[in-house]
C-alpha positions as CSV (number, residue, x, y, z in Angstrom):
1,M,-119.1,-59.3,3.9
2,P,-120.2,-62.6,5.6
3,Y,-121.6,-62.3,9.2
4,F,-120.0,-64.4,11.9
5,E,-120.6,-64.7,15.6
6,V,-118.1,-65.4,18.3
7,D,-118.8,-66.8,21.8
8,G,-116.3,-67.7,24.4
9,E,-113.2,-66.6,26.4
10,L,-109.5,-67.1,25.8
11,D,-106.7,-66.3,28.3
12,I,-103.4,-65.7,26.7
13,E,-100.2,-65.8,28.8
14,T,-97.6,-63.3,27.5
15,C,-94.3,-62.1,28.9
16,N,-96.2,-59.0,30.1
17,G,-98.9,-61.0,32.0
18,A,-102.2,-62.6,31.0
19,I,-104.5,-61.0,28.5
20,R,-108.2,-62.1,28.3
21,C,-110.1,-62.2,25.0
22,V,-113.9,-62.3,25.4
23,G,-116.1,-62.9,22.3
24,T,-119.8,-62.1,22.3
25,G,-121.9,-61.9,19.1
26,S,-120.2,-59.9,16.4
27,S,-117.4,-58.5,18.6
28,F,-114.6,-59.4,20.9
29,E,-112.8,-57.5,23.6
30,I,-109.2,-57.7,24.5
31,I,-108.9,-57.0,28.2
32,F,-105.6,-55.8,29.6
33,Q,-104.6,-55.9,33.2
34,N,-103.3,-52.3,33.2
35,F,-102.1,-49.4,31.0
36,R,-98.5,-50.6,31.0
37,Q,-99.5,-54.0,29.7
38,M,-101.7,-52.5,27.0
39,F,-98.8,-50.2,25.9
40,R,-96.2,-53.0,25.7
41,V,-98.5,-55.5,23.9
42,G,-99.8,-52.8,21.6
43,K,-96.2,-52.1,20.4
44,Q,-95.9,-55.8,19.6
45,V,-99.1,-55.8,17.6
46,R,-97.9,-53.0,15.4
47,S,-94.6,-54.8,14.7
48,P,-94.9,-57.6,12.2
49,L,-91.7,-59.2,13.6
50,T,-92.9,-59.5,17.2
51,A,-96.6,-60.0,16.9
52,S,-98.3,-60.9,20.2
53,A,-100.3,-64.0,20.8
54,F,-103.7,-62.5,19.8
55,A,-102.4,-60.7,16.7
56,P,-103.3,-63.6,14.4
57,L,-107.0,-63.1,15.5
58,L,-107.1,-59.6,14.1
59,P,-107.0,-60.3,10.4
60,I,-109.6,-63.1,10.9
61,A,-111.8,-60.6,12.8
62,H,-111.4,-58.0,10.0
63,A,-112.2,-60.5,7.2
64,T,-115.3,-61.7,9.0
65,G,-116.6,-58.3,10.2
66,I,-116.0,-58.9,13.9
67,K,-115.4,-55.7,15.8
68,V,-112.4,-55.6,18.2
69,T,-112.3,-53.4,21.2
70,M,-109.7,-52.9,23.9
71,R,-110.5,-52.6,27.7
72,I,-108.6,-52.0,30.8
73,G,-110.7,-53.5,33.5
74,K,-114.3,-52.3,32.8
75,R,-113.2,-49.3,30.8
76,T,-113.3,-49.5,27.0
77,V,-110.3,-47.6,26.0
78,G,-110.1,-48.1,22.2
79,E,-110.8,-50.2,19.2
80,I,-108.6,-51.9,16.6
81,I,-109.5,-51.0,13.0
82,Y,-108.2,-52.2,9.6
83,Q,-108.3,-49.8,6.7
84,D,-108.5,-50.9,3.1
85,G,-105.0,-51.5,1.7
86,Q,-103.3,-51.7,5.1
87,D,-101.6,-54.8,6.4
88,L,-101.3,-53.6,10.0
89,P,-104.2,-52.5,12.1
90,R,-104.8,-48.9,13.4
91,V,-105.6,-48.4,17.0
92,K,-108.2,-45.8,17.8
93,L,-108.0,-44.7,21.4
94,R,-110.6,-43.1,23.6
95,L,-108.2,-40.7,25.2
96,L,-110.3,-39.6,28.3
97,K,-111.1,-43.2,29.2
98,L,-107.6,-44.3,28.6
99,A,-106.3,-41.5,30.9
100,A,-108.8,-42.5,33.6
101,A,-107.8,-46.2,33.2
102,A,-104.1,-45.3,33.4
103,V,-104.6,-43.2,36.6
104,L,-107.2,-45.3,38.3
105,G,-106.1,-48.7,37.1
106,G,-102.7,-48.8,38.8
107,N,-101.2,-52.2,38.2
108,S,-104.2,-54.5,38.6
109,I,-107.5,-55.2,36.8
110,Q,-110.4,-53.0,37.9
111,H,-113.6,-55.1,38.3
């Protein structure tokens, strides 16, 4: 698999609020404002009919070996993984960090 690097930031406006994507080296992070936004946008990513604005980046990241993680504020709460033979990604959540982000995060980004 070829090795690619990413560097930069992208803010995506959605109907559920802004999402920030930050690329560094061989990974990029999708940073959600709060748990509610992550849940709503996550449902869109899993649905091929209503893919979110960053969903087109996921197959590219998979094809180039770029790791994709999800954050709420400063807490890494999961990663997006493609498995061989699957068209849609699988989301692997870190349940304890996700629970902490949901409780502590409220409705705003934690810096």
